[in-house]
LOPA-257600 format. One line per field, with one value per residue (C-alpha): residue number from 1; residue in three letters; x, y, z negated. Coordinates in Angstrom, 2 decimals, always signed. Last residue first. Example, Ala and Ser with C-alpha at 12.3 -4.5 7.8 and 13.67 -1.06 7.14 Angstrom:
BEGIN
num 2  1
residuo Ser  Ala
px +13.67  +12.30
py -1.06  -4.50
pz -7.14  -7.80
//
This chain:
BEGIN
num 227  226  225  224  223  222  221  220  219  218  217  216  215  214  213  212  211  210  209  208  207  206  205  204  203  202  201  200  199  198  197  196  195  194  193  192  191  190  189  188  187  186  185  184  183  182  181  180  179  178  177  176  175  174  173  172  171  170  169  168  167  166  165  164  163  162  161  160  159  158  157  156  155  154  153  152  151  150  149  148  147  146  145  144  143  142  141  140  139  138  137  136  135  134  133  132  131  130  129  128  127  126  125  124  123  122  121  120  119  118  117  116  115  114  113  112  111  110  109  108  107  106  105  104  103  102  101  100  99  98  97  96  95  94  93  92  91  90  89  88  87  86  85  84  83  82  81  80  79  78  77  76  75  74  73  72  71  70  69  68  67  66  65  64  63  62  61  60  59  58  57  56  55  54  53  52  51  50  49  48  47  46  45  44  43  42  41  40  39  38  37  36  35  34  33  32  31  30  29  28  27  26  25  24  23  22  21  20  19  18  17  16  15  14  13  12  11  10  9  8  7  6  5  4  3  2  1
residuo Gln  Ala  Ala  Gly  Lys  Lys  Lys  Ala  Ala  Ala  Gln  Gln  Gln  Met  Thr  Ile  Glu  Glu  Gln  Asp  Leu  Tyr  Arg  Phe  Thr  Lys  Ala  Thr  Gly  Asp  Met  Val  Leu  Val  Gly  Ala  Arg  Asp  Lys  Val  Pro  Glu  Leu  Ser  Leu  Asn  Asn  Leu  Thr  Val  Ile  Arg  Ser  Leu  Asn  Ala  Ile  Asp  Ala  Ala  Phe  Leu  Gly  Val  Asp  His  Tyr  Arg  Gly  Thr  Val  Arg  Val  Thr  Ile  Pro  Leu  Glu  Ala  Tyr  Tyr  Glu  Lys  Val  Ile  Val  Gln  Gly  Pro  Arg  Phe  Leu  Glu  Phe  Gln  Leu  Ser  Arg  Gly  Leu  Gly  Ala  Gln  Asn  Ile  Asp  Ser  Leu  Leu  Ala  Asp  Met  Glu  Ala  Lys  Ser  Pro  Leu  Gln  Lys  Glu  Leu  Gln  Ser  Val  Tyr  Gln  Gln  Val  Gln  Glu  Leu  Gln  Lys  Lys  Leu  Ala  Asp  Leu  Asn  Val  Ala  Gln  Val  Leu  Lys  Lys  Arg  Tyr  Asp  Glu  Arg  Leu  Gln  Glu  Glu  Arg  Ala  Lys  Glu  Ala  Leu  Leu  Glu  Glu  Asp  Ile  Ser  Lys  Leu  Trp  Ala  Phe  Trp  Met  Gly  Ala  Ile  Val  Ala  Ala  Cys  Val  Val  Val  Phe  Leu  Leu  Gly  Arg  Pro  Leu  Leu  Pro  Trp  Gln  Ser  Pro  Asp  Asn  Pro  Asp  Leu  Gly  Lys  Phe  Gln  Gly  Gln  Ile  Lys  Glu  Gln  Val  Thr  Lys  Leu  Asp  Leu  Asn  Val  Lys  Pro  Thr  Lys  Ala  Met
px +38.88  +42.52  +41.78  +39.03  +41.29  +44.08  +41.49  +40.13  +43.67  +44.45  +41.25  +42.03  +45.66  +44.47  +41.97  +44.49  +46.74  +44.05  +43.27  +46.98  +49.30  +51.12  +54.81  +57.92  +61.61  +64.45  +68.13  +70.36  +74.07  +77.49  +79.73  +83.13  +85.43  +87.98  +90.27  +93.48  +92.97  +95.55  +93.02  +89.49  +88.47  +85.54  +82.05  +79.13  +75.32  +72.86  +69.93  +69.34  +65.63  +63.59  +60.28  +59.31  +60.07  +63.84  +65.38  +66.70  +68.26  +69.99  +71.39  +72.91  +74.37  +75.97  +77.54  +78.95  +80.25  +82.13  +83.71  +84.87  +83.45  +82.37  +78.83  +77.34  +73.59  +71.31  +67.66  +64.91  +61.28  +58.42  +54.75  +51.99  +48.87  +49.14  +52.70  +54.04  +57.71  +59.01  +62.06  +65.30  +66.39  +70.13  +72.37  +75.87  +79.24  +77.61  +80.26  +79.73  +80.02  +77.55  +74.96  +75.56  +74.39  +71.26  +70.64  +70.53  +68.05  +66.02  +66.01  +64.60  +61.84  +61.12  +60.74  +58.54  +55.97  +53.80  +53.37  +52.41  +54.85  +54.56  +55.17  +51.71  +50.45  +52.22  +50.69  +47.25  +48.06  +48.91  +45.81  +43.64  +45.30  +44.77  +41.10  +40.64  +42.26  +39.95  +36.83  +38.20  +38.54  +34.94  +33.59  +35.47  +32.30  +30.25  +33.21  +33.40  +29.57  +29.91  +32.35  +30.33  +27.19  +29.03  +30.29  +26.86  +25.47  +28.03  +27.25  +23.43  +24.08  +26.02  +23.16  +20.69  +22.60  +22.86  +18.93  +18.35  +20.45  +18.55  +15.21  +16.25  +17.34  +14.23  +12.12  +14.04  +13.75  +10.08  +9.67  +11.60  +9.64  +6.33  +7.29  +8.62  +5.48  +3.30  +5.26  +5.10  +1.32  +0.70  +2.81  +0.72  -2.44  -1.24  +0.00  -3.40  -5.67  -3.91  -1.29  -2.08  -1.63  +1.98  +3.05  +6.93  +7.25  +5.09  +3.78  +4.06  +3.29  +2.21  -1.56  -0.94  +0.69  -2.37  -4.65  -2.18  -2.32  -6.17  -6.25  -3.80  -5.77  -9.02  -11.62  -14.74  -17.28  -19.38  -23.06  -24.12  -26.89  -30.38  -32.03
py +27.57  +28.48  +32.00  +32.37  +31.37  +33.83  +36.61  +35.67  +35.62  +39.00  +40.44  +39.18  +40.50  +43.87  +44.11  +43.20  +45.96  +48.48  +47.31  +47.64  +44.63  +43.58  +44.31  +42.21  +42.83  +40.90  +41.70  +40.37  +39.72  +40.97  +41.28  +42.99  +42.09  +44.06  +42.34  +43.42  +45.90  +45.39  +43.33  +43.29  +39.79  +38.03  +37.30  +35.96  +36.18  +34.77  +35.96  +38.31  +38.50  +41.49  +41.37  +44.64  +45.32  +44.91  +42.22  +40.15  +43.22  +44.04  +40.54  +40.79  +44.24  +42.60  +40.04  +42.73  +44.59  +41.59  +40.91  +44.31  +46.57  +46.78  +46.61  +45.38  +45.36  +44.33  +45.00  +42.67  +43.78  +41.25  +42.01  +40.22  +38.11  +36.64  +37.61  +40.95  +41.02  +44.61  +45.21  +45.98  +48.15  +49.16  +49.68  +49.27  +50.47  +50.80  +51.44  +49.69  +51.66  +49.45  +52.34  +52.85  +49.42  +49.65  +53.07  +51.66  +49.03  +51.60  +53.97  +51.10  +50.63  +54.27  +54.21  +51.07  +52.73  +54.08  +50.67  +49.08  +47.34  +43.76  +43.12  +44.16  +41.58  +38.85  +39.96  +39.88  +36.35  +35.33  +36.91  +35.26  +31.87  +32.39  +33.31  +30.22  +28.05  +29.38  +28.78  +25.30  +24.70  +25.89  +23.69  +20.54  +18.74  +20.01  +18.92  +15.48  +15.18  +16.36  +13.63  +10.96  +11.99  +11.89  +8.43  +7.23  +8.80  +7.04  +3.66  +4.20  +4.86  +1.69  -0.27  +1.51  +0.39  -3.15  -3.14  -1.77  -4.55  -7.11  -5.67  -5.91  -9.47  -10.32  -9.01  -10.94  -14.15  -13.71  -13.09  -16.22  -18.23  -17.05  -17.72  -21.28  -21.95  -20.87  -23.07  -26.06  -25.68  -25.37  -28.39  -30.44  -29.18  -30.13  -33.46  -34.30  -32.97  -35.05  -33.40  -31.89  -28.22  -29.31  -29.33  -29.51  -31.86  -34.50  -36.84  -40.45  -41.64  -39.40  -39.97  -43.67  -43.34  -41.89  -44.71  -47.31  -46.00  -45.97  -49.53  -50.56  -48.67  -50.66  -48.94  -51.07  -48.75  -50.64  -49.54  -48.50  -50.98  -49.83  -50.73
pz +44.82  +44.35  +45.69  +43.02  +40.28  +41.39  +41.45  +37.95  +36.61  +38.19  +36.82  +33.33  +33.47  +34.56  +31.82  +29.20  +30.74  +30.37  +26.74  +25.63  +25.61  +22.51  +22.27  +22.42  +21.98  +23.53  +22.98  +25.61  +24.89  +25.10  +21.94  +22.26  +19.28  +17.21  +14.79  +16.41  +19.20  +21.89  +23.91  +22.74  +21.33  +23.00  +21.61  +23.77  +22.93  +25.33  +23.27  +20.31  +19.21  +18.10  +16.29  +14.57  +10.96  +11.59  +9.52  +12.52  +14.06  +10.77  +10.64  +14.05  +12.99  +10.00  +12.12  +14.41  +11.48  +10.11  +13.43  +13.93  +16.55  +20.29  +21.49  +24.74  +25.25  +27.97  +26.72  +27.61  +27.16  +26.89  +27.10  +25.28  +25.72  +29.15  +29.78  +31.24  +31.72  +31.37  +33.58  +31.80  +29.05  +29.30  +26.26  +27.31  +25.71  +22.37  +19.70  +16.31  +13.05  +11.30  +11.28  +14.85  +15.70  +13.56  +15.07  +18.59  +17.58  +15.68  +18.70  +20.88  +18.39  +18.45  +22.30  +22.06  +19.74  +22.59  +24.18  +20.90  +18.62  +17.73  +14.06  +13.12  +15.52  +13.68  +10.38  +11.88  +13.33  +9.81  +8.31  +10.88  +10.14  +6.39  +6.97  +9.09  +6.45  +3.75  +6.12  +6.59  +2.89  +2.36  +5.19  +3.97  +2.83  +5.97  +8.22  +6.65  +7.07  +10.63  +11.34  +9.57  +11.45  +14.77  +14.03  +12.90  +16.02  +18.24  +16.41  +17.02  +20.66  +20.99  +19.34  +21.50  +24.65  +23.19  +22.62  +26.19  +27.56  +25.47  +26.53  +30.27  +29.74  +27.89  +30.71  +33.21  +31.02  +30.69  +34.53  +35.39  +32.84  +34.14  +37.77  +36.89  +34.77  +37.74  +40.19  +37.80  +37.27  +41.01  +41.70  +39.19  +40.72  +44.22  +42.98  +41.33  +44.27  +46.97  +49.21  +52.47  +51.29  +50.18  +53.83  +54.09  +51.13  +52.72  +50.13  +50.90  +47.51  +44.71  +45.03  +44.94  +41.46  +40.16  +41.72  +40.52  +36.98  +37.11  +38.28  +35.60  +32.90  +33.90  +31.76  +31.29  +29.51  +26.98  +26.75  +23.24  +22.19  +21.56  +18.13
//
């Protein structure tokens, strides 16, 4: 029977040869290194490149994940808001109807341009009905606002204190909106219990379609000039 040849492996010699390949290496010229150091350097460089690419990819994935999480939170918040709106849709519709009714009531309290003369007559009749004497009743210049026009009326009436108070109450109870502003009361000389009231009555009316068009054109012109 043939005998298996014995392989004499001198580990110390192998170790010395390996260590010898790593001695005297020129770091500036790896191409001249022995095979083992060059192979090891290649493996290290490849591992470093792969690790760098891996971490760069993970970083981009992590940033994308954070962005998606933030987007998910935003979508959840939007969903919650829309869900609340959907649940309260009927209540919101009712509120809208109430607001529209309120606006309609306010518009009814604003006279049109054609009704202004009648309103001025009502103010005058309110004073005469309380036995007041108008010493001045002078409508001023109409001030056009964005959605309505304002008409100031300078008034001066003379009468007893109680009648002046009732006149102010009558003005407040008119079907149209009229306000009394900048009021002053002074006693009339040589007439006991008689006062003179100075003030400005302001009434308001809604704009007609022509005035609204003019307002819109003026606003557009002003905006174009600003740009």
